[in-house]
C-alpha positions as CSV (number, residue, x, y, z in Angstrom):
1,X,165.0,72.6,63.2
2,X,163.2,72.4,59.8
3,X,163.8,69.0,58.0
4,X,163.2,70.6,54.5
5,X,161.5,67.6,53.3
6,X,159.0,68.4,50.6
7,X,157.4,64.8,49.7
8,X,158.1,61.9,47.8
9,X,160.9,62.6,45.3
10,X,161.3,59.3,43.4
11,X,160.7,55.5,43.8
12,X,163.7,53.4,42.7
13,X,162.8,50.0,41.2
14,X,165.8,47.5,41.0
15,X,165.6,45.3,37.7
16,X,168.0,42.6,36.3
17,X,167.6,43.4,32.6
18,X,167.4,47.3,32.1
19,X,166.3,46.9,28.6
20,X,163.6,44.5,29.1
21,X,162.3,46.8,31.9
22,X,162.3,49.5,29.5
23,X,160.2,47.6,27.0
24,X,157.8,46.5,30.0
25,X,157.2,50.1,31.2
26,X,156.6,51.2,27.5
27,X,154.1,48.5,27.1
28,X,152.3,49.8,30.3
29,X,151.9,53.2,28.6
30,X,154.8,55.2,30.1
31,X,157.2,57.4,28.1
32,X,160.7,57.3,29.6
33,X,163.8,59.3,29.6
34,X,167.1,58.5,27.4
35,X,169.2,56.0,29.3
36,X,171.5,57.5,32.2
37,X,174.6,56.3,33.7
38,X,175.7,57.1,37.3
39,X,179.1,58.9,37.5
40,X,181.7,56.6,38.8
41,X,179.3,54.0,39.7
42,X,178.2,50.6,37.8
43,X,174.7,51.4,37.5
44,X,172.4,52.9,34.8
45,X,168.7,53.8,34.6
46,X,165.7,54.9,32.9
47,X,163.2,57.2,34.4
48,X,159.5,57.8,34.3
49,X,158.9,61.3,34.9
50,X,156.2,63.1,36.4
51,X,155.6,66.8,37.0
52,X,156.5,66.4,40.8
53,X,158.1,63.0,41.2
54,X,159.4,60.1,39.2
55,X,160.1,56.3,39.0
56,X,163.8,55.3,38.5
57,X,164.4,51.9,36.8
58,X,167.8,50.9,38.1
59,X,170.0,48.1,36.6
60,X,173.6,47.3,36.8
61,X,175.7,48.3,33.6
62,X,179.1,47.2,34.8
63,X,179.2,44.8,37.8
64,X,183.0,45.4,38.4
65,X,182.2,48.9,39.5
66,X,180.4,50.1,42.6
67,X,176.7,49.3,42.7
68,X,175.5,50.7,46.0
69,X,174.4,46.9,46.9
70,X,172.0,46.6,44.1
71,X,173.8,43.4,43.1
72,X,172.6,41.8,46.6
73,X,169.1,43.1,46.2
74,X,168.9,41.8,42.7
75,X,170.2,38.3,43.8
76,X,166.7,38.1,45.7
77,X,164.3,39.7,43.9
78,X,163.2,42.7,41.7
79,X,161.1,45.4,42.7
80,X,161.0,48.5,45.0
81,X,164.2,49.0,46.2
82,X,164.0,52.4,47.9
83,X,162.2,55.7,48.1
84,X,163.8,59.0,47.9
85,X,162.4,62.2,49.5
86,X,162.7,65.4,48.3
87,X,164.8,67.9,50.1
88,X,165.0,71.5,49.3
89,X,168.4,71.8,51.2
90,X,170.4,68.6,51.7
91,X,172.7,70.2,54.5
92,X,169.4,71.5,56.5
93,X,167.9,67.9,56.3
94,X,171.2,66.4,57.3
95,X,171.4,68.9,60.2
96,X,167.7,68.3,61.4
97,X,168.1,64.5,61.0
98,X,171.3,64.6,63.2
99,X,169.3,66.9,65.7
100,X,166.6,64.3,65.9
101,X,169.3,61.3,66.7
102,X,168.9,59.6,63.4
103,X,172.8,60.0,62.8
104,X,172.7,60.4,58.8
105,X,175.6,60.1,56.7
106,X,177.6,63.2,55.3
107,X,175.8,64.8,52.3
108,X,177.1,62.9,49.3
109,X,177.1,64.2,45.8
110,X,176.0,62.2,42.8
111,X,176.1,62.7,39.0
112,X,174.1,61.0,36.3
113,X,175.1,61.2,32.6
114,X,172.1,61.2,30.6
115,X,172.5,60.3,26.9
116,X,173.7,61.9,24.6
117,X,175.5,64.5,26.7
118,X,173.7,66.1,29.7
119,X,175.1,65.8,33.2
120,X,172.3,65.8,36.1
121,X,173.7,66.4,39.8
122,X,172.2,65.5,42.9
123,X,172.9,65.6,46.9
124,X,171.8,62.7,49.0
125,X,171.3,62.4,52.6
126,X,171.5,58.5,53.5
127,X,170.1,57.1,56.7
128,X,171.3,53.7,58.4
129,X,168.6,51.1,58.1
130,X,168.7,50.4,61.8
131,X,167.9,54.1,62.5
132,X,164.6,53.8,61.0
133,X,163.7,50.1,61.5
134,X,165.1,48.9,58.3
135,X,163.0,51.1,56.2
136,X,164.6,52.2,52.7
137,X,164.5,55.9,52.7
138,X,166.8,58.7,51.9
139,X,166.8,62.4,51.0
140,X,167.7,63.8,47.5
141,X,168.1,67.4,46.4
142,X,168.1,68.0,42.6
143,X,170.8,70.6,41.7
144,X,170.0,70.7,38.1
145,X,166.3,70.3,38.1
146,X,165.8,72.3,34.9
147,X,167.6,69.5,32.9
148,X,165.3,66.8,34.5
149,X,162.0,67.2,32.8
150,X,161.0,67.6,29.1
151,X,157.4,68.1,28.1
152,X,157.7,64.8,25.9
153,X,158.9,63.0,28.9
154,X,155.7,64.0,31.1
155,X,153.1,62.9,28.5
156,X,152.2,59.2,29.4
157,X,149.7,57.3,27.0
158,X,148.3,55.7,30.0
159,X,147.5,59.0,31.6
160,X,149.7,58.6,34.8
161,X,150.4,62.0,36.2
162,X,152.5,61.2,39.6
163,X,152.9,59.2,42.7
164,X,149.9,59.1,45.0
165,X,151.4,56.7,47.6
166,X,154.0,53.9,48.5
167,X,153.1,50.9,50.6
168,X,155.5,49.1,52.9
169,X,154.9,45.7,54.2
170,X,155.9,45.5,58.0
171,X,154.9,43.1,60.8
172,X,154.2,45.8,63.3
173,X,153.3,49.4,61.8
174,X,153.3,51.0,65.3
175,X,157.1,50.2,65.6
176,X,157.6,52.8,63.0
177,X,155.9,55.7,64.6
178,X,158.7,57.1,66.5
179,X,161.4,56.6,63.6
180,X,158.9,58.3,61.1
181,X,158.3,61.0,63.6
182,X,162.0,61.6,63.7
183,X,162.3,61.7,59.7
184,X,159.2,63.9,58.9
185,X,157.5,65.2,62.4
186,X,154.9,63.8,64.3
187,X,152.4,66.1,62.9
188,X,152.6,64.3,59.7
189,X,151.5,60.9,60.9
190,X,148.2,59.1,61.2
191,X,147.9,56.0,63.2
192,X,145.4,53.4,63.0
193,X,145.4,49.8,64.9
194,X,146.7,48.2,61.8
195,X,148.3,50.8,59.7
196,X,150.7,54.0,59.9
197,X,150.2,56.9,57.2
198,X,152.8,59.3,56.7
199,X,151.7,62.4,55.1
200,X,154.9,63.4,53.4
201,X,153.8,66.7,51.7
202,X,153.5,65.2,48.5
203,X,152.4,61.6,48.4
204,X,151.5,59.1,51.2
205,X,153.9,56.7,52.7
206,X,151.6,53.7,54.0
207,X,153.0,50.9,56.4
208,X,150.8,47.9,56.9
209,X,150.5,44.4,57.9
210,X,150.9,41.7,55.3
211,X,147.3,40.9,56.1
212,X,146.1,44.2,55.2
213,X,148.2,44.2,52.0
214,X,146.9,41.0,51.1
215,X,143.3,42.7,51.2
216,X,144.4,45.7,49.4
217,X,146.7,44.2,46.9
218,X,145.5,40.6,45.9
219,X,148.0,40.2,43.2
220,X,150.7,40.3,45.7
221,X,150.0,36.9,47.0
222,X,152.8,35.4,45.1
223,X,155.5,37.9,46.7
224,X,156.9,36.6,49.9
225,X,157.3,39.3,52.8
226,X,159.4,38.6,55.3
227,X,160.2,40.3,58.9
228,X,162.1,43.2,57.4
229,X,160.1,46.0,55.8
230,X,159.5,45.6,52.1
231,X,158.4,48.2,49.8
232,X,155.7,46.7,47.8
233,X,153.4,48.9,45.9
234,X,153.0,52.1,44.3
235,X,149.8,54.1,43.4
236,X,149.9,56.6,40.6
237,X,147.2,58.9,39.7
238,X,145.4,59.3,36.4
239,X,142.6,61.6,35.3
240,X,140.6,59.1,33.5
241,X,140.7,55.4,34.6
242,X,138.6,54.3,31.6
243,X,141.4,55.6,29.3
244,X,144.1,53.9,31.6
245,X,142.0,50.6,31.3
246,X,141.5,51.1,27.3
247,X,145.5,51.5,26.9
248,X,146.1,48.3,29.0
249,X,143.5,46.2,27.3
250,X,144.9,47.0,23.8
251,X,148.3,46.1,24.9
252,X,147.1,42.9,26.6
253,X,148.1,43.7,30.0
254,X,146.2,41.8,32.7
255,X,145.0,44.1,35.6
256,X,142.2,43.9,38.1
257,X,139.7,46.7,39.2
258,X,138.0,46.9,42.8
259,X,134.8,48.4,43.4
260,X,136.2,52.0,43.4
261,X,137.6,51.6,39.8
262,X,141.3,51.4,40.8
263,X,143.3,49.5,38.5
264,X,145.9,47.0,39.8
265,X,148.7,45.6,37.7
266,X,150.4,42.7,39.0
267,X,154.4,42.3,39.7
268,X,154.7,40.1,36.9
269,X,154.2,42.9,34.3
270,X,156.1,45.4,36.4
271,X,159.3,43.8,37.3
272,X,158.3,43.1,40.9
273,X,156.0,46.2,42.0
274,X,152.5,46.1,42.6
275,X,151.6,49.0,40.4
276,X,148.1,50.6,40.9
277,X,146.4,53.5,39.1
278,X,143.8,55.6,41.0
279,X,141.7,58.6,40.2
280,X,143.3,61.8,41.2
281,X,142.8,62.8,44.6
282,X,142.2,59.4,46.0
283,X,145.0,58.0,48.4
284,X,145.2,54.5,49.6
285,X,145.2,55.2,53.4
286,X,141.7,56.4,53.1
287,X,140.5,52.9,52.0
288,X,141.9,51.5,55.3
289,X,140.5,54.5,57.7
């Protein structure tokens, strides 16, 4: 049964101060959407939109309303909260995941009011963490895609074009082979001794041990990773790394560059995310292969 998964749809970054996060990401060279507010929930967001995916900065606007456990997450840290997978048919994805033994929740609708008066609508398929070894993944279908992107939102001064990969710190990547095969299909998986790469159809999801992540992302040494899976890094493609570096230099953003030119911005500048800018066409799992 076809899962209808078409890759990474968006990465969610939980932040304690939404306006401060907006200012931080502007300084990094991103244009952001107007502020959005989830209908019936106590959460709000700004989004960094790309042509095929996006980053959602998610904060609490009214703690007295439903926050979908964002308050619990932020009590511990800021950073990558979850990864949404794009589905072209939420109900087909639900049925396929049900057949695969994942026991997904029923398809749920969600609205987001985008200032001043635009409502975006979505359908989500949530997976219980225990069904996928604690990984924070769900499927999302945009019901109003024509309202989500405007040309001026896609033009980022730092040159960012989209998500190349997301990295998850885990103690044993091999333990995620079977659950990820249920989510995506085994044909999408590449396993080495120390890593598991999931080729989602649009972006790579990389499971790696803390030791491998320390090697790839030295800026993360201040971020404690426990036994539970933890989304820690995003890699974004850019056409010109020198131009990206020039923007960061001009705005006094500290970063490092590796031998291949990849630019790494530490979590202190990104509200808990290890953010990388990579040359278009390069993906992180190749560096480990």
